[in-house]
N, C-alpha and C positions, 0 to 999 in steps of 0.2 A: 492180721488185722489190717483194716482200710485205713489211710490216712486221708482225711478234708482238709483241704487249703483253700484259700481265696488269694487271687492274685492280679494286679492292675495288666491290662494288657495295652499296648499303645497301639497307632496306627487303624483302629477299628473306626468307619464312617458308615455302617450301613448297614442291613440285615442279614447280606450277601457275606460282607464279613464275618457276620457270627458263626452263620453255617460253613464256611471255608476253615474255619477254625475247630468248629465242632467236629466235621469230618477228618479234621487232624490229627486231633485227641483223641479221638476212641479206637483210631487206627494202632495208637500206641500199648503195646502190650501191660497186660496191668492196670490200664486204666477201666478204673470201673462206674463211674460214674462223670458227667461232662456237663457243667450248667455255663453257659456263656452270656453273658449280660451287656446290651450295646450301654445301656444308659450308665451304668457305672463304669463300663471300658472296666470289667474285670470277668477271669474266669473263677470259678469253682470246682477243683477237680476231686473225685477222689478215685487213688489209687493203690494199688499194695506196694508198698517199698521195697517189699522182697523180689518182685519182677520190672519196678522202672523207678525212676527218681524224677525229681522236677526239673531237676537240669535235660532228661531224656524228653520229657514235656514242654519246656521250651524251645528245645532245638526243634520239635515237631512243628512247634506253633511258629519259630523262625522260619522254616521252610515254605510253612506256607506264606508270607511276608509280613508277619507283624511279630510285636516286639514281647513276647513275657517278662515280666519285671518281679522271677520268680525271688528276686534278694528280697521283695518286699512282701512275699508271703506270709499270710497268717493264717493259722488253725480255723478253719472254718467250724462252727456249734450252730447248730439248725435253730429257726428261732424259738420254735415250741419246748427246746431242750435250754436253751437261755434262760426262757421263762422259770422254768421248772429250777434250774440251776440257781437266778437269782431269789426265788423264793425260800432255796435252803440256804441262803447267803453264800455262794461261792460266787466267785466270779470267775 
C-alpha cells in the first residue's frame, strides 16, 4: 500500500528547481507520484514503503542540490478526502 507524505524542501528558487527535484524523485524505485510546490517550498510524494523510504527520497533530492526536510514529513490527505473525514467528525 502506498504512503503519501508532504515535507518541506529548502533551496528552491524557480520552476527549474521544481523540475529538477521532480525528475530526481521519479527515478527512485517505488515512487508512484510526486508533486513539488514552489509556492509552499514542499513536495508531496506517494511511494511504496516496501520498495523505498523517505531517506532514499531525501538522498535523491540532495543529489539534485536541494535539502529535503523529511524530519518534518507529515501524512498527506487530499483535500477532498479531508472534507469527507471532517464531515464524519474524523480529524
